[in-house]
Kinemage of the C-alpha trace (Angstrom):
@kinemage 1
@onewidth
@group {chain A} dominant
@subgroup {mainchain}
@vectorlist {calphas} color= white
{ca met a 1} P -1.890 -18.696 -19.069
{ca lys a 2} L -5.031 -16.940 -17.838
{ca tyr a 3} L -4.816 -14.765 -14.726
{ca ala a 4} L -7.683 -13.323 -12.690
{ca ile a 5} L -6.587 -10.278 -10.673
{ca ala a 6} L -8.939 -8.813 -8.070
{ca val a 7} L -7.545 -6.244 -5.640
{ca his a 8} L -9.348 -3.906 -3.268
{ca gly a 9} L -7.883 -0.827 -1.615
{ca thr a 10} L -6.531 2.578 -2.529
{ca arg a 11} L -4.340 3.525 -5.499
{ca gly a 12} L -1.359 2.299 -3.457
{ca asp a 13} L -2.896 -1.188 -3.296
{ca val a 14} L -4.101 -1.329 -6.887
{ca glu a 15} L -1.099 0.122 -8.732
{ca pro a 16} L 1.326 -2.763 -7.974
{ca ala a 17} L -1.250 -5.311 -9.138
{ca thr a 18} L -1.860 -3.225 -12.255
{ca ala a 19} L 1.862 -3.160 -13.001
{ca ile a 20} L 1.964 -6.946 -12.689
{ca ala a 21} L -1.078 -7.279 -14.951
{ca leu a 22} L 0.635 -5.223 -17.646
{ca glu a 23} L 3.819 -7.287 -17.329
{ca leu a 24} L 1.848 -10.523 -17.658
{ca leu a 25} L 0.125 -9.137 -20.743
{ca arg a 26} L 3.519 -8.156 -22.183
{ca arg a 27} L 4.633 -11.761 -21.661
{ca gly a 28} L 1.729 -13.004 -23.764
{ca his a 29} L -0.706 -14.077 -21.039
{ca glu a 30} L -4.406 -13.262 -20.696
{ca val a 31} L -5.522 -11.048 -17.813
{ca arg a 32} L -8.935 -10.130 -16.441
{ca met a 33} L -9.052 -7.597 -13.636
{ca ala a 34} L -11.401 -6.220 -10.975
{ca val a 35} L -10.683 -3.188 -8.794
{ca pro a 36} L -12.710 -0.765 -6.639
{ca pro a 37} L -15.191 1.254 -8.738
{ca asn a 38} L -13.288 4.508 -8.134
{ca leu a 39} L -10.163 2.986 -9.717
{ca val a 40} L -11.681 1.256 -12.753
{ca ala a 41} L -10.940 4.238 -14.991
{ca phe a 42} L -7.343 4.342 -13.733
{ca ala a 43} L -6.762 0.653 -14.511
{ca glu a 44} L -8.239 0.941 -18.008
{ca ser a 45} L -6.308 4.170 -18.696
{ca val a 46} L -2.928 2.442 -18.261
{ca gly a 47} L -3.785 -0.378 -20.655
{ca ile a 48} L -5.668 -3.089 -18.746
{ca pro a 49} L -8.120 -4.699 -21.200
{ca ser a 50} L -11.683 -3.513 -20.839
{ca pro a 51} L -13.903 -4.208 -19.098
{ca val a 52} L -12.190 -3.859 -15.749
{ca leu a 53} L -14.969 -4.829 -13.347
{ca pro a 54} L -15.923 -2.884 -10.189
{ca tyr a 55} L -14.913 -4.856 -7.115
{ca gly a 56} L -16.520 -3.955 -3.803
{ca thr a 57} L -17.194 -0.488 -2.507
{ca asp a 58} L -15.568 2.813 -3.452
{ca ser a 59} L -12.275 2.551 -1.546
{ca gln a 60} L -11.903 6.308 -1.105
{ca leu a 61} L -15.331 6.555 0.507
{ca gln a 62} L -14.431 3.582 2.681
{ca leu a 63} L -11.225 5.325 3.722
{ca glu a 64} L -13.124 8.480 4.645
{ca ala a 65} L -15.768 6.662 6.699
{ca asp a 66} L -15.852 7.526 10.396
{ca gly a 67} L -15.426 3.901 11.383
{ca phe a 68} L -12.186 3.696 9.410
{ca arg a 69} L -10.706 7.045 10.372
{ca asp a 70} L -11.727 7.114 14.026
{ca trp a 71} L -11.750 3.462 15.034
{ca trp a 72} L -9.401 4.273 17.909
{ca lys a 73} L -12.094 6.521 19.421
{ca leu a 74} L -14.593 3.666 19.686
{ca arg a 75} L -14.153 2.665 23.296
{ca asn a 76} L -16.768 -0.105 23.430
{ca pro a 77} L -15.227 -3.352 22.063
{ca leu a 78} L -18.613 -4.463 20.716
{ca thr a 79} L -18.866 -1.214 18.785
{ca val a 80} L -15.394 -1.780 17.348
{ca val a 81} L -16.423 -5.263 16.192
{ca glu a 82} L -19.625 -3.981 14.630
{ca lys a 83} L -17.906 -1.091 12.833
{ca thr a 84} L -15.216 -3.454 11.546
{ca arg a 85} L -17.880 -5.853 10.273
{ca glu a 86} L -19.777 -3.017 8.545
{ca leu a 87} L -16.626 -1.793 6.809
{ca met a 88} L -15.354 -5.177 5.688
{ca ile a 89} L -18.291 -7.397 4.775
{ca gly a 90} L -20.952 -5.082 3.384
{ca asp a 91} L -19.937 -5.727 -0.222
{ca trp a 92} L -18.664 -9.269 0.262
{ca pro a 93} L -21.455 -10.925 -1.818
{ca gln a 94} L -20.833 -8.593 -4.757
{ca met a 95} L -17.081 -9.124 -4.529
{ca gly a 96} L -17.513 -12.887 -4.467
{ca glu a 97} L -19.790 -12.859 -7.515
{ca thr a 98} L -17.518 -10.492 -9.424
{ca leu a 99} L -14.405 -12.529 -8.733
{ca ala a 100} L -16.184 -15.762 -9.656
{ca ala a 101} L -16.973 -14.202 -13.039
{ca val a 102} L -13.456 -12.822 -13.525
{ca ala a 103} L -11.934 -16.185 -12.578
{ca thr a 104} L -13.819 -18.180 -15.219
{ca gly a 105} L -11.209 -20.282 -17.008
{ca ala a 106} L -8.354 -18.771 -14.982
{ca asp a 107} L -5.184 -20.676 -14.130
{ca leu a 108} L -4.451 -18.513 -11.078
{ca ile a 109} L -6.113 -15.814 -8.954
{ca leu a 110} L -4.021 -12.886 -7.724
{ca thr a 111} L -5.368 -10.680 -4.954
{ca gly a 112} L -4.065 -8.057 -2.524
{ca thr a 113} L -3.454 -7.893 1.203
{ca thr a 114} L -7.085 -7.294 2.171
{ca tyr a 115} L -10.091 -9.498 1.344
{ca gln a 116} L -7.878 -12.503 0.679
{ca glu a 117} L -10.653 -14.718 2.008
{ca val a 118} L -12.902 -13.801 -0.929
{ca ala a 119} L -10.223 -14.886 -3.409
{ca ala a 120} L -9.264 -17.976 -1.410
{ca asn a 121} L -12.810 -19.311 -1.459
{ca val a 122} L -13.182 -18.824 -5.210
{ca ala a 123} L -9.785 -20.441 -5.798
{ca glu a 124} L -10.736 -23.412 -3.613
{ca ser a 125} L -14.040 -23.873 -5.425
{ca arg a 126} L -12.275 -23.825 -8.833
{ca asp a 127} L -9.307 -25.906 -7.598
{ca ile a 128} L -6.845 -23.332 -8.897
{ca pro a 129} L -3.912 -21.687 -7.084
{ca met a 130} L -4.129 -18.317 -5.392
{ca ala a 131} L -1.435 -15.706 -4.937
{ca ala a 132} L -1.489 -12.526 -2.876
{ca leu a 133} L 0.501 -9.317 -2.812
{ca his a 134} L 1.441 -8.323 0.737
{ca tyr a 135} L 2.451 -4.716 1.274
{ca phe a 136} L 3.709 -5.274 4.817
{ca pro a 137} L 4.581 -8.363 6.917
{ca ala a 138} L 1.049 -9.640 7.562
{ca arg a 139} L 1.978 -13.158 8.726
{ca thr a 140} L 3.403 -14.181 12.083
{ca asn a 141} L 6.811 -12.598 12.644
{ca thr a 142} L 8.931 -10.853 15.266
{ca lys a 143} L 10.349 -8.135 13.028
{ca ile a 144} L 7.558 -5.553 13.128
{ca leu a 145} L 7.161 -5.420 16.896
{ca pro a 146} L 8.343 -2.349 18.847
{ca val a 147} L 10.013 -4.662 21.401
{ca arg a 148} L 11.947 -7.890 20.910
{ca leu a 149} L 9.905 -10.966 21.795
{ca pro a 150} L 10.619 -14.637 21.048
{ca leu a 151} L 8.605 -16.300 18.301
{ca ala a 152} L 7.220 -18.740 20.872
{ca val a 153} L 5.461 -15.805 22.527
{ca val a 154} L 4.458 -13.997 19.342
{ca arg a 155} L 2.966 -17.005 17.530
{ca pro a 156} L 0.002 -17.712 19.898
{ca ala a 157} L -0.825 -14.009 20.272
{ca trp a 158} L -0.813 -13.587 16.491
{ca ala a 159} L -3.055 -16.640 16.130
{ca val a 160} L -5.581 -15.121 18.526
{ca ala a 161} L -5.688 -11.908 16.468
{ca glu a 162} L -6.191 -13.906 13.253
{ca trp a 163} L -8.930 -15.952 14.893
{ca ala a 164} L -10.709 -12.784 16.108
{ca leu a 165} L -10.703 -11.282 12.612
{ca trp a 166} L -11.939 -14.545 11.130
{ca arg a 167} L -14.857 -14.636 13.563
{ca ile a 168} L -15.837 -11.127 12.485
{ca leu a 169} L -15.747 -12.115 8.820
{ca lys a 170} L -17.144 -15.636 9.212
{ca pro a 171} L -20.851 -14.914 8.488
{ca ala a 172} L -19.991 -13.320 5.145
{ca glu a 173} L -17.412 -15.961 4.335
{ca asp a 174} L -19.770 -18.842 5.123
{ca asp a 175} L -22.435 -17.284 2.927
{ca gln a 176} L -19.955 -17.032 0.050
{ca arg a 177} L -18.782 -20.610 0.582
{ca arg a 178} L -22.380 -21.851 0.573
{ca arg a 179} L -23.001 -20.094 -2.747
{ca leu a 180} L -19.862 -21.711 -4.140
{ca gly a 181} L -20.888 -25.160 -2.960
{ca leu a 182} L -18.193 -25.307 -0.278
{ca pro a 183} L -18.678 -26.411 3.353
{ca ala a 184} L -18.738 -23.838 6.145
{ca ala a 185} L -15.286 -22.823 7.351
{ca arg a 186} L -14.054 -24.766 10.392
{ca ser a 187} L -10.689 -23.045 10.895
{ca arg a 188} L -9.418 -19.502 10.581
{ca ser a 189} L -8.932 -18.260 7.058
{ca val a 190} L -5.159 -17.751 7.312
{ca asn a 191} L -4.667 -21.446 8.106
{ca arg a 192} L -6.661 -22.427 5.028
{ca ile a 193} L -4.902 -19.923 2.754
{ca val a 194} L -1.442 -21.003 3.853
{ca gly a 195} L -2.464 -24.663 3.959
{ca arg a 196} L -3.471 -24.609 0.284
{ca gly a 197} L 0.005 -23.326 -0.569
{ca ala a 198} L -0.885 -19.780 -1.585
{ca leu a 199} L 2.011 -17.817 -3.072
{ca glu a 200} L 2.430 -14.793 -0.797
{ca ile a 201} L 4.574 -12.232 -2.607
{ca gln a 202} L 6.019 -9.638 -0.240
{ca ala a 203} L 6.054 -6.413 -2.250
{ca tyr a 204} L 8.633 -4.614 -0.106
{ca asp a 205} L 12.361 -4.828 0.622
{ca glu a 206} L 13.940 -6.815 3.426
{ca val a 207} L 16.098 -3.782 4.213
{ca phe a 208} L 13.115 -2.551 6.235
{ca phe a 209} L 12.868 -5.829 8.212
{ca pro a 210} L 16.311 -7.460 8.445
{ca gly a 211} L 16.144 -11.202 9.022
{ca leu a 212} L 12.491 -11.560 8.030
{ca asp a 213} L 13.171 -13.853 5.066
{ca thr a 214} L 15.271 -16.126 7.267
{ca glu a 215} L 12.577 -16.198 9.947
{ca trp a 216} L 10.053 -17.324 7.343
{ca gly a 217} L 12.463 -19.868 5.893
{ca gly a 218} L 12.316 -18.326 2.437
{ca thr a 219} L 8.668 -19.361 1.990
{ca arg a 220} L 7.389 -15.843 1.287
{ca pro a 221} L 9.583 -14.177 -1.344
{ca leu a 222} L 10.488 -10.543 -0.667
{ca val a 223} L 10.658 -8.999 -4.140
{ca gly a 224} L 10.700 -5.275 -3.382
{ca ala a 225} L 8.099 -2.600 -4.057
{ca ile a 226} L 6.276 -2.771 -7.386
{ca thr a 227} L 5.236 0.372 -9.229
{ca leu a 228} L 4.159 1.555 -12.654
{ca gln a 229} L 6.679 4.435 -12.549
{ca met a 230} L 3.992 6.193 -14.534
{ca ser a 231} L 4.559 9.669 -15.921
{ca thr a 232} L 1.946 12.395 -15.402
{ca ala a 233} L 0.798 15.336 -17.480
{ca val a 234} L 2.583 17.820 -15.214
{ca asp a 235} L 5.982 16.106 -15.004
{ca asp a 236} L 7.611 18.441 -17.546
{ca ala a 237} L 6.188 21.534 -15.866
{ca val a 238} L 7.343 20.276 -12.470
{ca ala a 239} L 10.827 19.541 -13.842
{ca thr a 240} L 11.017 23.079 -15.272
{ca trp a 241} L 9.897 24.601 -11.963
{ca ile a 242} L 12.453 22.558 -10.036
{ca ala a 243} L 15.228 23.571 -12.437
{ca asp a 244} L 14.378 27.253 -12.009
{ca gly a 245} L 15.430 27.262 -8.367
{ca thr a 246} L 16.842 25.234 -5.519
{ca pro a 247} L 15.661 21.608 -5.106
{ca pro a 248} L 12.335 21.640 -3.219
{ca ile a 249} L 10.989 19.581 -0.360
{ca tyr a 250} L 8.209 17.284 -1.549
{ca phe a 251} L 4.970 17.020 0.448
{ca gly a 252} L 2.271 14.457 -0.386
{ca phe a 253} L -0.288 12.360 1.464
{ca gly a 254} L -1.567 9.948 -1.181
{ca ser a 255} L -5.182 8.893 -0.691
{ca met a 256} L -5.288 9.899 2.968
{ca pro a 257} L -8.268 12.068 3.983
{ca ile a 258} L -6.603 15.108 5.576
{ca glu a 259} L -9.139 16.950 7.717
{ca asn a 260} L -8.149 20.531 6.857
{ca pro a 261} L -6.189 20.733 3.583
{ca ala a 262} L -6.079 24.541 3.585
{ca lys a 263} L -4.554 24.602 7.067
{ca thr a 264} L -2.012 21.969 6.065
{ca ile a 265} L -0.951 23.922 2.975
{ca ala a 266} L -0.659 27.089 5.057
{ca met a 267} L 1.564 25.266 7.558
{ca ile a 268} L 3.785 23.844 4.811
{ca thr a 269} L 4.034 27.298 3.214
{ca glu a 270} L 5.040 28.909 6.510
{ca val a 271} L 7.567 26.269 7.522
{ca ser a 272} L 9.261 26.041 4.138
{ca ala a 273} L 9.588 29.840 4.032
{ca asp a 274} L 11.091 29.874 7.524
{ca leu a 275} L 13.674 27.297 6.452
{ca gly a 276} L 14.443 29.041 3.171
{ca glu a 277} L 13.183 26.062 1.182
{ca arg a 278} L 10.816 25.634 -1.741
{ca ala a 279} L 7.870 23.246 -1.410
{ca leu a 280} L 6.344 20.929 -4.010
{ca ile a 281} L 2.921 19.824 -2.756
{ca cys a 282} L 1.169 16.833 -4.305
{ca ser a 283} L -2.491 17.305 -3.386
{ca gly a 284} L -3.678 13.807 -4.362
{ca val a 285} L -7.318 13.373 -3.340
{ca leu a 286} L -7.437 16.626 -1.350
{ca asp a 287} L -9.673 19.493 -2.448
{ca val a 288} L -7.298 22.421 -2.950
{ca ala a 289} L -9.183 24.217 -5.705
{ca asp a 290} L -9.163 27.491 -3.761
{ca ala a 291} L -5.474 27.325 -2.797
{ca ala a 292} L -3.322 30.223 -4.010
{ca pro a 293} L 0.249 29.062 -3.456
{ca ala a 294} L 3.040 31.448 -2.524
{ca asp a 295} L 5.930 32.038 -4.923
{ca his a 296} L 8.081 29.367 -3.267
{ca val a 297} L 5.297 26.727 -3.397
{ca lys a 298} L 3.972 24.681 -6.309
{ca ile a 299} L 0.837 22.528 -6.000
{ca val a 300} L 0.062 19.694 -8.422
{ca arg a 301} L -2.356 16.764 -8.300
{ca ser a 302} L 0.194 13.979 -8.806
{ca val a 303} L 3.730 13.345 -9.996
{ca asn a 304} L 5.893 10.438 -11.056
{ca his a 305} L 7.619 9.601 -7.774
{ca ala a 306} L 10.474 7.762 -9.474
{ca ala a 307} L 11.311 10.796 -11.605
{ca val a 308} L 10.608 13.642 -9.181
{ca phe a 309} L 11.807 12.380 -5.791
{ca pro a 310} L 15.517 12.272 -6.745
{ca gln a 311} L 15.261 15.957 -7.737
{ca cys a 312} L 14.059 16.999 -4.276
{ca arg a 313} L 15.885 17.864 -1.058
{ca ala a 314} L 13.677 15.708 1.148
{ca ile a 315} L 10.421 13.762 0.952
{ca val a 316} L 7.511 14.294 3.366
{ca his a 317} L 4.666 11.810 3.074
{ca his a 318} L 2.048 9.713 4.887
{ca gly a 319} L 4.015 6.477 5.112
{ca gly a 320} L 2.261 4.292 2.572
{ca ala a 321} L 4.247 1.225 1.525
{ca gly a 322} L 4.768 2.342 -2.070
{ca thr a 323} L 5.605 5.951 -1.250
{ca thr a 324} L 8.013 4.867 1.485
{ca ala a 325} L 9.805 2.588 -0.968
{ca ala a 326} L 9.981 5.344 -3.582
{ca ser a 327} L 11.353 7.869 -1.093
{ca val a 328} L 14.050 5.497 0.197
{ca arg a 329} L 14.929 4.405 -3.354
{ca ser a 330} L 15.403 8.070 -4.295
{ca gly a 331} L 18.262 8.508 -1.834
{ca arg a 332} L 16.584 11.517 -0.263
{ca pro a 333} L 15.843 11.771 3.473
{ca thr a 334} L 12.260 11.148 4.542
{ca leu a 335} L 9.847 12.638 7.052
{ca val a 336} L 6.841 10.369 7.573
{ca leu a 337} L 3.723 12.072 8.939
{ca trp a 338} L 1.578 8.995 9.321
{ca val a 339} L -2.214 8.964 9.375
{ca gly a 340} L -3.320 5.382 10.084
{ca ala a 341} L -3.441 1.711 9.045
{ca glu a 342} L 0.041 0.139 8.753
{ca gln a 343} L 1.750 3.519 8.190
{ca pro a 344} L 3.349 3.648 11.692
{ca leu a 345} L 5.157 0.444 10.742
{ca trp a 346} L 6.845 2.130 7.779
{ca ala a 347} L 7.425 5.294 9.790
{ca asn a 348} L 9.293 3.351 12.460
{ca ser a 349} L 11.327 1.539 9.788
{ca val a 350} L 12.386 4.870 8.275
{ca lys a 351} L 13.507 6.107 11.679
{ca arg a 352} L 15.298 2.854 12.537
{ca leu a 353} L 17.207 2.931 9.258
{ca gly a 354} L 18.382 6.457 10.020
{ca val a 355} L 17.074 7.773 6.685
{ca gly a 356} L 14.597 10.145 8.309
{ca thr a 357} L 12.181 10.574 11.165
{ca met a 358} L 8.454 10.305 11.841
{ca arg a 359} L 5.479 11.775 13.641
{ca arg a 360} L 1.727 11.280 13.651
{ca phe a 361} L 0.183 13.752 11.218
{ca ser a 362} L -2.469 14.887 13.698
{ca lys a 363} L 0.281 15.757 16.197
{ca ser a 364} L 2.315 17.757 13.710
{ca thr a 365} L 2.527 21.525 14.139
{ca ala a 366} L 4.536 24.234 12.429
{ca glu a 367} L 7.049 24.009 15.275
{ca thr a 368} L 7.449 20.225 15.091
{ca met a 369} L 7.623 20.286 11.289
{ca arg a 370} L 10.448 22.812 11.380
{ca ala a 371} L 12.359 20.667 13.855
{ca asp a 372} L 11.682 17.439 11.958
{ca leu a 373} L 12.796 18.906 8.645
{ca arg a 374} L 15.982 20.283 10.179
{ca ser a 375} L 16.614 16.770 11.492
{ca val a 376} L 16.168 15.002 8.154
{ca leu a 377} L 18.202 17.647 6.315
{ca ser a 378} L 21.221 17.069 8.551
{ca pro a 379} L 24.374 15.846 6.766
{ca thr a 380} L 24.247 12.564 8.676
{ca cys a 381} L 20.682 11.773 7.618
{ca ile a 382} L 21.327 12.810 4.008
{ca ala a 383} L 24.387 10.553 3.833
{ca arg a 384} L 22.514 7.632 5.380
{ca ala a 385} L 19.659 8.054 2.882
{ca gln a 386} L 22.090 7.931 -0.026
{ca thr a 387} L 23.767 4.795 1.327
{ca thr a 388} L 20.488 2.979 1.984
{ca ala a 389} L 19.130 3.723 -1.493
{ca ala a 390} L 21.806 1.465 -2.957
{ca leu a 391} L 20.395 -1.464 -0.942
{ca met a 392} L 16.900 -1.191 -2.413
{ca thr a 393} L 15.697 -3.509 -5.185
{ca pro a 394} L 15.229 -1.682 -8.524
{ca pro a 395} L 11.509 -1.571 -9.463
{ca asp a 396} L 12.060 -3.329 -12.804
{ca arg a 397} L 13.650 -6.276 -11.014
{ca ser a 398} L 10.827 -6.371 -8.440
{ca leu a 399} L 8.244 -6.528 -11.211
{ca ala a 400} L 10.082 -9.191 -13.231
{ca thr a 401} L 10.534 -11.381 -10.155
{ca ala a 402} L 6.863 -11.154 -9.205
{ca ala a 403} L 5.742 -12.044 -12.731
{ca arg a 404} L 8.116 -15.006 -12.864
{ca leu a 405} L 6.832 -16.311 -9.532
{ca leu a 406} L 3.230 -16.072 -10.755
{ca glu a 407} L 4.075 -17.891 -13.981
{ca gln a 408} L 5.741 -20.620 -11.975
{ca ala a 409} L 2.794 -20.955 -9.564
{ca ala a 410} L 0.265 -21.160 -12.399
{ca thr a 411} L 2.322 -23.687 -14.343
{ca glu a 412} L 3.147 -26.013 -11.465
{ca his a 413} L -0.420 -26.482 -10.231
């Protein structure tokens, strides 16, 4: 079979799709892929056939844009709408053209959680099935709400939110549909995506949202988090450093734009020293070139979460879907210092499960970090983390299930 995979977002969005692409290739299928321009080199470096095409804008620059980081400060609703439109539809024509090229001769299009409309329109024009990877419960449900509400109340409110987003995106979507020879959209995009029978793979575990699969009637398979489990150049050095002392506390914030990295490192250094702990800091996209870590601190760019997390005392991170899954799978307690997007959802799930606690990163101080770390390092939290890890789906099984579902969807069309 021939698969077209086009995913936009950060490394956390692209890596699961890349893992699936490699699995499909291993199974003898043909794959063409498009990702944000800043992640093209990453995709090709892990074995995706060249050329991997640039898809939309640089996702890291998009993440660092004022409209993305500070949307909550935009008090005027019209300004919010305009900023949302600028962020989401500026590169829509290029994305549509790129995906149309990638999808030539394809039996199925796989996309991510965002920009599903772009993929849905191309799939409709080619009369081929579409599948999407969801990294959190993006369809109507009662399981992610902070208070319990009946589905009869949630459903119309959710529909209004979907309609509002569709109206923001509609000019760009109608332009794409016109170019594809399709009529202008008359109903919100979610209705059309679901109505065409899109396979919506939920790339997370139901342990975070008990009862969700039942609420959806088994129509959206929850397969567990998907990852490459990719080794890095510093894994051996990190393993040696860990073995030379007590297990460290891991700190990492993925692709999140932290405003003052030097201040954050200084705070981590101070707090870990106060607690008598060592700290392993994964700098990710942060500029820490001038950082001179103390003896009890090691700073690296990235690590293999699957290999390193189980060797740590606790995991502190931003609350991305993939990192949350890796931390809970490791059996180590978690402190989520969330930054934005859907991260509060995962933070609340971690707290509800009793495997850790959470706080907004911008509200975190040395005092709160000390208290939060003492909380997650309590015997009760450590024991709960170990118990919950056994309930998580192994990553190999998550990947195999997703690939099988895609094969089935492409074959049955």
